[in-house]
C-alpha positions as CSV (number, residue, x, y, z in Angstrom):
1,M,-4.6,27.9,-11.9
2,G,-5.3,28.0,-15.5
3,S,-1.3,27.5,-16.8
4,A,-0.6,24.7,-14.8
5,R,-2.1,21.9,-16.6
6,P,-0.6,22.6,-19.9
7,A,3.0,22.8,-18.5
8,T,2.1,19.4,-16.6
9,T,1.4,18.0,-20.0
10,T,4.0,19.7,-21.9
11,R,6.2,17.9,-19.4
12,E,5.1,14.6,-19.8
13,L,5.2,14.9,-23.7
14,Q,8.7,15.7,-23.6
15,Q,9.8,13.0,-21.2
16,R,7.4,10.6,-23.8
17,A,9.5,11.9,-26.7
18,R,12.6,11.3,-24.7
19,F,12.1,7.9,-24.0
20,D,10.6,7.2,-27.2
21,A,13.6,8.1,-29.2
22,L,15.6,5.8,-26.5
23,R,13.5,3.1,-27.2
24,R,13.5,3.5,-31.0
25,R,17.5,3.8,-31.1
26,V,17.5,0.1,-28.8
27,I,15.1,-1.5,-31.0
28,D,16.6,-0.4,-34.0
29,E,20.1,-2.0,-32.9
30,M,17.8,-5.2,-31.7
31,G,16.4,-5.5,-35.5
32,L,19.9,-4.7,-37.0
33,A,21.5,-7.3,-34.7
34,A,18.8,-9.9,-35.5
35,A,19.5,-9.2,-39.0
36,R,22.8,-10.1,-39.5
37,W,22.2,-12.9,-37.2
38,R,19.5,-14.3,-40.0
39,L,22.1,-13.7,-42.4
40,T,25.1,-15.3,-41.4
41,W,23.2,-18.3,-39.4
42,I,19.5,-18.9,-40.5
43,L,19.8,-18.4,-44.3
44,P,22.7,-20.9,-44.2
45,F,20.7,-23.0,-42.7
46,N,17.9,-23.2,-44.7
47,V,20.5,-23.1,-47.9
48,L,21.8,-26.6,-46.3
49,V,18.2,-27.8,-46.1
50,L,17.9,-27.1,-49.8
51,L,21.0,-29.0,-50.9
52,L,19.8,-31.7,-48.4
53,L,16.2,-32.1,-50.0
54,V,17.9,-31.7,-53.9
55,V,20.6,-34.4,-53.2
56,R,18.1,-36.5,-51.4
57,G,15.8,-36.5,-54.5
58,E,13.4,-33.5,-53.8
59,S,11.0,-32.5,-56.4
60,G,12.2,-29.8,-59.1
61,A,9.4,-27.6,-58.3
62,R,9.7,-27.5,-55.0
63,A,13.0,-26.8,-54.9
64,T,12.5,-23.8,-57.2
65,V,10.1,-22.5,-55.2
66,Q,11.8,-23.0,-51.7
67,A,15.2,-21.6,-53.4
68,I,13.8,-18.7,-54.8
69,A,11.9,-17.9,-51.3
70,V,15.4,-18.2,-49.5
71,A,17.1,-16.3,-51.9
72,T,14.5,-13.1,-52.0
73,T,15.0,-13.4,-47.9
74,G,18.6,-13.8,-48.3
75,A,19.2,-10.2,-50.4
76,L,16.6,-8.7,-48.5
77,F,18.8,-9.6,-45.2
78,A,21.8,-8.4,-46.8
79,A,20.4,-4.9,-47.6
80,R,19.3,-4.6,-44.3
81,T,22.7,-4.9,-43.1
82,F,24.4,-1.9,-45.1
83,W,21.0,0.0,-45.2
84,N,19.6,0.4,-42.2
85,S,16.5,2.6,-43.5
86,R,12.4,2.3,-41.4
87,A,10.6,1.0,-45.2
88,L,13.5,-1.4,-45.8
89,K,13.8,-2.9,-42.2
90,V,9.8,-3.3,-42.7
91,T,9.7,-4.6,-45.9
92,T,12.4,-7.4,-45.0
93,F,10.4,-8.2,-42.2
94,F,7.3,-8.5,-43.9
95,V,9.1,-10.7,-47.0
96,G,10.5,-12.8,-44.7
97,I,7.0,-13.7,-43.5
98,A,6.0,-14.8,-46.6
99,S,9.5,-16.1,-47.7
100,Y,8.6,-18.7,-44.3
101,F,5.4,-19.8,-45.5
102,V,6.7,-20.4,-48.9
103,V,9.1,-22.7,-47.2
104,L,6.5,-24.4,-44.9
105,G,4.3,-25.4,-48.2
106,A,7.1,-26.5,-49.9
107,T,8.0,-28.8,-47.2
108,G,4.8,-30.4,-46.0
109,G,3.0,-27.4,-44.7
110,L,1.8,-27.5,-41.1
111,A,4.0,-31.1,-40.9
112,S,6.8,-29.5,-41.8
113,P,9.8,-29.9,-39.7
114,L,10.9,-26.2,-40.2
115,L,7.6,-25.3,-38.7
116,V,8.9,-24.6,-35.0
117,T,11.3,-21.4,-36.8
118,G,8.7,-19.6,-36.8
119,A,8.2,-19.2,-33.1
120,V,11.6,-16.9,-33.5
121,M,9.9,-14.6,-36.3
122,I,6.6,-14.0,-34.1
123,A,8.6,-13.0,-31.0
124,A,10.8,-10.5,-33.4
125,S,8.1,-9.2,-34.7
126,A,6.4,-8.2,-31.3
127,I,9.5,-6.2,-30.3
128,T,10.8,-4.3,-33.2
129,L,7.2,-3.7,-35.7
130,T,6.5,-0.6,-32.7
131,D,6.1,2.1,-34.7
132,P,3.5,2.7,-36.1
133,S,1.5,0.1,-33.6
134,W,-0.1,-1.1,-36.4
135,L,2.8,-2.8,-37.8
136,R,2.9,-5.4,-35.1
137,R,-1.1,-5.9,-35.4
138,A,-0.8,-6.7,-39.4
139,A,2.3,-8.9,-38.8
140,F,0.2,-10.7,-36.3
141,A,-2.7,-10.7,-38.6
142,G,-0.1,-12.5,-41.6
143,F,1.1,-14.9,-39.4
144,L,-2.4,-16.4,-38.4
145,L,-3.7,-16.0,-42.2
146,G,-0.6,-17.9,-43.3
147,F,-1.0,-20.6,-40.2
148,V,-5.0,-20.4,-41.4
149,V,-4.2,-21.1,-45.2
150,L,-1.7,-24.4,-44.6
151,A,-4.7,-25.8,-42.2
152,L,-6.7,-25.4,-45.4
153,L,-4.5,-26.8,-47.7
154,S,-3.4,-29.8,-45.5
155,R,-5.2,-32.4,-47.5
156,T,-3.6,-31.2,-50.7
157,S,-0.8,-32.3,-52.3
158,I,0.9,-28.9,-50.4
159,G,0.3,-30.5,-47.3
160,E,2.3,-33.9,-48.3
161,L,5.5,-34.1,-47.1
162,P,8.0,-34.4,-50.0
163,A,10.0,-37.7,-51.1
164,P,13.0,-37.3,-48.7
165,L,11.1,-36.5,-45.6
166,A,8.1,-38.6,-45.9
167,S,8.1,-41.5,-43.5
168,A,8.9,-45.2,-44.0
169,G,6.3,-47.1,-42.2
170,S,6.0,-45.7,-38.8
171,V,9.2,-44.5,-37.9
172,A,10.1,-40.5,-39.2
173,S,13.2,-40.4,-42.1
174,P,16.6,-39.0,-41.2
175,E,16.2,-36.2,-43.0
176,F,12.9,-35.5,-41.3
177,V,15.1,-36.1,-38.0
178,C,17.9,-34.1,-38.9
179,I,16.2,-31.2,-40.1
180,A,13.7,-31.0,-37.0
181,L,16.4,-31.2,-34.6
182,G,18.3,-28.1,-36.4
183,A,15.1,-26.0,-36.8
184,A,14.3,-27.0,-33.2
185,V,17.9,-26.2,-32.1
186,F,17.9,-22.3,-34.1
187,A,14.6,-21.7,-32.7
188,M,15.8,-22.5,-29.0
189,I,18.9,-20.1,-30.2
190,G,17.0,-17.7,-31.6
191,V,14.4,-16.8,-28.8
192,Y,17.2,-17.5,-25.8
193,R,19.2,-14.4,-28.6
194,T,16.0,-12.4,-28.3
195,G,15.7,-12.7,-24.6
196,C,19.3,-11.5,-24.0
197,A,18.9,-8.9,-26.4
198,M,15.7,-7.7,-24.5
199,T,17.4,-7.7,-21.2
200,C,20.2,-5.9,-22.3
201,G,18.1,-3.2,-24.1
202,Y,16.0,-3.0,-21.0
203,E,19.2,-2.2,-19.0
204,R,21.1,0.1,-21.4
205,A,17.5,2.4,-21.5
206,A,17.4,2.1,-17.5
207,L,20.4,2.8,-17.0
208,E,20.3,5.9,-19.9
209,L,17.2,7.0,-18.2
210,A,18.7,7.1,-14.5
211,E,21.6,8.9,-15.3
212,R,19.7,11.6,-17.3
213,R,17.9,12.0,-14.2
214,E,20.3,12.2,-11.9
215,E,22.0,14.6,-13.9
216,L,18.2,16.8,-13.9
217,C,18.2,16.0,-10.3
218,S,21.4,17.4,-9.4
219,E,21.2,21.0,-11.8
220,N,17.9,21.6,-9.9
221,E,19.9,20.6,-6.4
222,G,22.2,23.0,-7.2
223,R,19.7,25.8,-8.4
224,T,17.4,25.1,-5.0
225,R,20.4,25.5,-2.7
226,A,21.8,28.7,-4.5
227,L,18.0,30.2,-4.2
228,E,17.6,28.6,-0.9
229,G,21.1,30.5,0.3
230,I,20.6,33.6,-1.3
231,A,16.6,33.6,0.6
232,A,17.9,32.6,3.8
233,R,20.5,35.7,3.5
234,L,18.1,38.0,2.1
235,A,15.7,37.1,5.3
236,H,18.6,37.5,7.6
237,E,19.2,41.4,6.3
238,V,16.0,41.8,6.3
239,K,15.6,41.2,9.9
240,N,17.4,44.0,11.3
241,P,15.6,46.6,9.5
242,L,12.3,45.1,10.6
243,A,14.0,44.9,14.3
244,A,14.3,48.8,13.9
245,I,11.3,49.7,12.5
246,K,9.4,47.8,15.3
247,G,11.1,49.3,18.1
248,L,11.0,53.2,17.0
249,S,7.7,52.7,15.7
250,A,6.6,51.4,19.3
251,H,8.7,54.2,21.1
252,M,6.4,56.8,19.0
253,A,3.4,55.4,19.3
254,R,4.2,55.6,23.1
255,N,5.1,59.6,22.7
256,A,2.7,60.7,20.1
257,A,0.4,63.3,21.2
258,D,-2.4,62.6,18.4
259,P,-4.4,59.4,19.4
260,K,-4.6,58.9,15.7
261,S,-0.7,58.9,15.1
262,A,-0.5,56.5,18.0
263,E,-2.8,54.4,16.7
264,R,-1.2,54.2,13.4
265,L,2.3,53.4,14.7
266,A,0.7,50.9,16.7
267,I,-0.3,49.2,13.3
268,V,3.0,50.0,12.0
269,A,4.7,47.9,14.8
270,A,2.5,45.1,14.8
271,E,2.9,44.6,11.0
272,A,6.3,44.6,11.7
273,D,6.4,42.5,14.5
274,R,4.0,40.1,12.1
275,L,6.8,40.1,9.0
276,Q,9.7,39.6,11.7
277,S,7.6,36.3,12.7
278,I,7.9,35.1,9.3
279,V,11.2,35.9,8.7
280,E,12.5,34.2,11.5
281,G,9.6,31.3,11.1
282,F,11.4,31.2,7.1
283,L,14.9,31.2,8.7
284,S,14.1,28.0,11.0
285,F,13.0,26.5,8.3
286,S,16.0,26.7,5.9
287,R,18.5,26.0,8.8
288,G,17.0,23.5,10.6
289,L,18.7,20.4,9.5
290,D,22.0,21.6,11.1
291,D,24.0,18.9,12.4
292,L,23.0,17.2,15.0
293,T,24.4,17.7,18.8
294,L,23.4,14.4,20.9
295,A,23.3,14.2,24.2
296,P,21.6,12.6,27.5
297,T,18.2,14.1,27.3
298,K,14.8,13.8,29.4
299,P,12.1,14.4,26.9
300,H,10.3,15.3,30.2
301,E,12.2,17.9,31.5
302,V,12.3,19.7,28.4
303,A,8.2,19.6,28.1
304,R,8.5,20.8,31.7
305,E,10.6,24.0,30.9
306,L,8.6,24.8,28.0
307,A,5.5,24.9,30.2
308,V,7.6,26.8,32.5
309,L,8.3,29.1,29.8
310,L,5.1,29.6,27.7
311,E,3.0,29.5,31.2
312,L,2.2,33.4,30.7
313,R,1.5,33.0,27.5
314,A,-1.1,30.2,28.5
315,E,-2.3,32.1,30.9
316,E,-3.3,34.8,28.9
317,A,-5.1,32.9,26.7
318,G,-6.8,31.1,29.4
319,V,-5.6,27.5,28.9
320,T,-3.6,25.7,31.1
321,L,-0.6,23.4,30.5
322,E,-0.2,19.6,32.1
323,V,2.9,17.4,31.8
324,S,2.7,14.3,32.3
325,G,4.5,10.9,32.1
326,D,7.8,9.3,32.3
327,A,10.3,11.7,34.5
328,A,13.2,9.4,33.7
329,L,13.0,8.2,30.2
330,E,15.9,9.5,28.9
331,L,17.3,9.5,24.9
332,D,20.4,10.6,23.0
333,A,19.0,13.2,21.0
334,D,19.6,17.2,20.3
335,A,18.3,18.9,23.3
336,R,17.5,22.2,21.5
337,K,16.3,20.8,18.4
338,L,13.8,18.4,20.4
339,R,12.6,21.6,22.4
340,Q,12.7,24.0,19.3
341,A,9.9,20.8,17.4
342,L,8.1,20.4,20.8
343,L,7.6,24.7,21.0
344,N,6.3,24.9,17.6
345,I,4.0,21.9,18.4
346,V,2.9,23.5,22.0
347,L,2.0,26.8,20.6
348,N,0.4,25.9,18.1
349,A,-2.1,23.5,20.6
350,V,-2.3,26.6,23.2
351,Q,-3.2,28.7,19.9
352,A,-6.2,26.1,19.1
353,S,-7.5,25.8,22.5
354,P,-10.5,27.8,23.7
355,R,-10.6,29.0,27.2
356,G,-10.9,27.2,29.8
357,A,-9.2,24.5,27.9
358,A,-6.0,22.4,28.7
359,V,-3.1,21.3,26.5
360,R,-2.0,17.9,27.8
361,I,2.3,16.8,27.1
362,Q,2.6,13.0,27.7
363,V,6.0,11.4,27.6
364,A,5.9,7.9,27.2
365,R,8.7,4.7,26.7
366,E,7.7,2.7,23.5
367,C,9.4,-0.4,22.9
368,A,11.4,1.1,20.1
369,G,11.9,4.6,22.4
370,A,10.3,7.4,23.2
371,R,6.5,9.0,22.6
372,V,6.1,12.7,23.3
373,S,2.1,13.3,22.3
374,V,0.4,17.2,22.8
375,R,-2.9,16.8,22.6
376,D,-5.8,19.6,22.7
377,E,-9.2,20.4,22.6
378,G,-9.7,22.7,19.7
379,A,-11.8,22.6,16.9
380,G,-9.7,20.0,14.9
381,M,-9.0,19.9,11.5
382,T,-11.3,18.4,8.5
383,P,-9.3,15.5,6.4
384,E,-8.6,18.0,3.8
385,V,-6.7,20.4,6.0
386,L,-5.1,17.6,7.5
387,D,-4.0,16.4,4.6
388,R,-2.4,19.7,3.6
389,I,-1.0,20.1,7.2
390,H,2.5,19.2,6.7
391,K,3.0,21.1,3.5
392,P,5.5,24.2,4.4
393,Y,3.3,27.7,4.5
394,F,0.2,26.5,4.5
395,T,-1.7,27.9,7.5
396,T,-5.5,27.9,9.0
397,K,-4.4,30.6,11.1
398,E,-4.7,34.6,10.5
399,G,-1.3,35.8,10.2
400,G,0.2,32.4,10.7
401,T,3.6,31.6,8.6
402,G,2.4,27.9,7.9
403,L,6.4,26.7,8.7
404,G,5.6,25.4,12.3
405,V,4.3,21.5,11.2
406,A,7.1,21.4,8.3
407,V,10.2,23.1,11.2
408,A,8.8,20.4,13.6
409,R,8.8,17.3,11.4
410,G,11.9,17.7,9.7
411,L,13.6,18.2,13.1
412,V,11.9,14.6,14.6
413,E,12.9,12.8,10.9
414,Q,16.0,14.4,11.3
415,H,16.7,12.3,14.3
416,G,15.3,9.3,12.5
417,G,11.6,9.9,14.4
418,R,8.3,9.9,12.7
419,L,5.9,13.0,13.4
420,D,2.6,11.8,13.6
421,I,-1.0,13.9,13.7
422,E,-4.7,12.6,14.6
423,S,-7.2,15.0,14.3
424,A,-10.8,15.4,13.8
425,A,-13.6,18.1,13.4
426,G,-15.0,19.0,16.6
427,K,-12.6,16.7,18.8
428,G,-9.2,18.2,19.1
429,T,-5.8,17.3,17.7
430,T,-3.6,15.0,19.0
431,V,0.2,15.4,17.6
432,T,2.8,12.5,18.7
433,I,6.2,12.9,18.4
434,R,7.7,9.2,18.5
435,L,11.7,9.6,18.9
436,P,14.6,6.1,18.6
437,L,16.5,6.1,22.1
438,K,19.7,7.0,19.8
439,A,18.9,9.3,17.6
440,K,19.4,7.8,13.8
441,P,19.8,10.5,11.4
442,C,17.8,9.5,8.2
443,A,18.3,10.8,4.5
444,L,17.4,14.0,5.0
445,L,20.9,15.2,5.2
446,P,21.9,18.8,6.0
447,N,23.2,21.6,3.4
448,P,26.7,22.3,4.3
449,A,26.7,25.0,3.0
450,R,24.1,26.5,5.4
451,A,26.6,27.1,8.2
452,V,29.1,29.4,5.4
453,E,25.6,31.1,4.5
454,R,24.6,31.9,7.8
455,G,28.1,33.6,9.1
456,P,29.3,34.1,12.2
457,E,27.1,37.3,13.0
458,S,23.6,35.1,12.6
459,V,23.1,34.1,16.2
460,D,20.2,31.6,17.2
461,E,17.1,33.7,18.4
462,P,15.3,32.6,21.5
463,E,13.4,29.5,21.3
464,P,9.8,31.6,21.2
465,A,10.4,33.6,18.5
466,R,11.3,31.0,16.2
467,A,7.9,29.4,16.7
468,G,6.1,28.4,13.4
469,A,2.4,28.2,13.0
470,R,0.1,25.7,12.1
């Protein structure tokens, strides 16, 4: 129990590491594409804006500051496209933020027509600056600080629009309108490209993770089927020696002159019988989903046959079997598998019932098919036991195999039905089988290899011998 948690934690860390590596690769590719886009589109736009302002009479000081900021950013973006360095990526981003606010200060501060282009940089910082996480917070703080500084300087000369952008009267200047329109278009294109890049990156990550998961599932499925086949063959080979041990020990016990020897041989026979029931239960569980053989089947007749078959065993336990319900109800189902599933449930009910109690089997018609319920008057189950009762090899009975309910549920679900269990401590248990009028095989498909693994010598045993235990 102590080693289970570390193993789980290690697996989770490995999965997280694989996801982080994939995300980092996708984000790096997105960042590189964004740097190229800024170099080929945003930088020329900023150069055109600078030339327009210079031609239209911008002051030399503002033009010089703006030119230095644009040239610095352009040089870093150019280097970013050739050297995909992590340090260079971070440096380029933060220098780009500083250059953005310098250009804003040179073109009117918060009144600048280039203000809207910051939306693209803010979105890009939230996506690409993920490792370490403080970079994203630092970028957000940088933008916030820059806008606060521009707000504080808005009443100074920095907050004034330069001459080419200043309005003439109540109407914005043509230069302001042209630059504002270009900035809005580029911001819109940038946000759109960011959204498309995020969608493509998510699709790539999802497809790659799904492909890797499919590979792992296929590998595990193949290994599981191989182990299942080996276990089934081993169980089948063990059956015959167990039968011989049981028969010989029982025969020797009957003919033994020494009472102690007879008692010991009887114990050997009983243990061999218990081992044989475990092996038969495992074989039933491992090959329970062979192909269905559908034919018109009356659940009431199946229940009546089981009641006759188990009559002697029920009498020995002091339990009565009662069958009631719709005798004319007919389904398109596999009668043999339905009989096996119902047998396991009825045997559990008989074994759980006290002497003098009754086990009631009721067959009824439902709008979607049929309902077969088996109710006992036993001690019932606690919620904790009820949660685990569907799991293979879980049992509360001494000597039980814990496969009866699992086998029954698999056979019912193979028909496209459902098996429900209602129980409460001290109030008995009701197991309900719900089946469609025509079997609809579900996703629990049979294993084609089992037909080969079982071999020609694997013959179905009589149904009572294959019953599991709750």
